N, C-alpha and C positions, 0 to 999 in steps of 0.2 A: 474619641477612636484612638486605637491602641499604634496601628501605624498608618499614618496620614498619607496623602498624596505628596507626590514631590522626589525630587531626587536625594539618593542615599549618598553624602558626602563623607561618609565614614572610610570606604576605601577608595582608591583612586580612580575606580572604573564609573564612576558616576552613574551609577543603574539608579532605574525608575523603582520605587517601591510597589506601584500597582501596575498593572497590564494597562494596555493606551486603551482598552474599550470600558474596564472598570473605570478609570480616571476620567474619561469623557463624559460617562453617564453621570458621574458624583457631580464634576463640574457643571453638568446640564441641570441638575436638580437644584445645586447651590445658587445658579444662576436665576433660574425659575424663581427661587423664593428668597432673593438678594435682599430685599428690602426686611427679612426677619433673622438673617445671619448676622452678627457682627463678629464673631470670630469662631475657629476651630483650634480644637487642643488634641495632643496626640502625645506619644511616648516614644517608646521603641528604640531611640537612638541613644539613650541614657546619659543625656546633657541637655541642657537648657537651649534653646534657640527660639528666634523669634523669625518668621519667616513669612513673607508676601508671596500672595498667591499671584502667580502670573499664567495667564492661558492664552495662548494664540486664536484658539477658538470663541472664547468669551473674553476680550481685549479689556471691557468695560469691568469685568468681574474682580472686585479687589476686597479681599478680608485678612486679616492677620491668624497666621497659623502660629501656635503655641506649643512649641516641645517641651514637656516638662522633664524635670528631672525624673529618676527613678530609683526604686529601692533595690540597689543590688551595688555590691563592691567589684563586679566581673571586670568593669574598665578602668580599672584602680582610681574611681571616683569615691567619693564619699557616699552613702546611702542617703538618700534626702526626698523631699517632695515638694509639692507647689500648692499653694492654694489662690484662689482669685476670687473676688468679691465684685460683681457688675454692678453700679450703682445707678439707678434712674436721675432723671434731669430734676424728679420732683422730691427726691430724696437730697439730691446736691443743696437744693432751695432751702431745704429744712433746716440743713447744717448751719446755713450760713445765717 
């Protein structure tokens, strides 16, 4: 997703990226399928961040949110990108 749920720390207002109704609905869907969700990715903030999902409504919900770097020099950072490879347990065993 481009804009992920959570707080925008870029300015000092700490505004939420999503309206509460949409964030609550999204977190309910993620909670309903939590055994299948291992992480979420986003961008929008133009810098690399690793965030933990925290929900008062779904306190048992925990999945990492990775905010990837972006291809833009707008915020005085170098254009860049990220790539991730998710390796299954069977792939790990084959490499050993």
